[in-house]
N, C-alpha and C positions, 0 to 999 in steps of 0.2 A: 504494500500500500504506500509506503514511504517512497519507494522508487518511482511509482506511478505519479505521485504528487511532484516529485522532482522533475520528472519528464515533462509534465504539463507546464510547470513554471518555466522550464528551460525553453520549451516551444513558444510560450507566450512572450518571453523576453526576446527571443530570436525574431519573432514576427513583429514585435514592437520596434526594434532597432534596425532590422533589415526587412522592410516590407516586401512581400511577394504577393502580387495581386491575386493570382489563382489560388494560392494556399490560404491567403487571408479570407477570400470569399468562401472557400470550402470550410474553413474553420468557423466563420460566422454563421454559415448555414447550419452546420452541425450543432453549434452552440444554441442557436435559436430553436432548433427542433427539439433538442434535449431539454431546454428550459420549458418549452411548451408542454412536453410530456410530463415533466415533473410538476408543473403548475396545475395541470389537469387532475393529477392524482392526489396532490397534496393541498388542494384548494380548501381553505377554511373560511373563506368569505361567505357571507350570506348571499345567496343567489336567487334570482327570480325564477319562480315556477312559471313556465311558459303559459299555462292555461289561465293564469291570473289576469292577463289582458282580456281574454274572452269573458271571464267572470265579471270584470269591471264594466265591460261594454254590454253585458246582457240586457240591462234596461233600455238601451238605445238600439238594440238589434232590429226593432220593428222599422227603423228608418233605412236599414240596409236591404239591398236586393238579395235574392237567394244565391246568386253568383258571388256577391261580396261576402256573405256569411260563410260560404264554402271556402273561399280564399282566406278569410280570417282564421278559420279552423286549421287550414294548412299552415299558415304562418305560426300559429301558436302551438304547433306540435313539439317544437324544441326551442330552447333558449338561443341556439345559434341562428335559427331561422328568424326569430324575433329581432335579434341583433342585426342580422344582415338586412332585413327589411327597414329597420330604423336608420341604418347608415345610408342605405341606397335611396330611400324615399323621404325620410323625415329630415335628416340633417342637410341633405343636398337640395331639398325643396323640389325634387323631381316628381312629376305626376305619375301616378300609377294608372295603367290602362284599365284596371278592373274597378278600383274604387272611385266613387263620385268624389269630387273635391272636398265637400263638407265632411263626408264620411272618412276620407283619408286624414283630414285635420283632426277628427275625433280619435282615430286610431293612433296617430302620432302623438297627440296630447296625452293619451292614456299611457303609451309606452314611455314617453318622456318623464312621467312620474316615477318610473322605475329604472331610469337610465343608469344610475350608479350601480344597479344590481345586475346589469347585463353581462 
């Protein structure tokens, strides 16, 4: 274990003082992948349960068309899909082809209440 740590530190110092673009890119890619895997399994933060958005919008669903409700159910299947919808349509103010503009505003407003938990 000690030898592995020494090897890692030596590699990091070498890349710091003698940058190698291909090696540095490979190292950064592997590091980000490893950190993502560790973060996924060791996550202790409070996270949003994806169907919470659907539950909060339930009183307003009579304003939504059947196609919009079906799409909303698809979005709320996982936290990742809620986050990707929020980034793609809410933060960029892009219009969804499925949601009516007022309904999209309602969905985005509901998701934004839980933005820190995404």
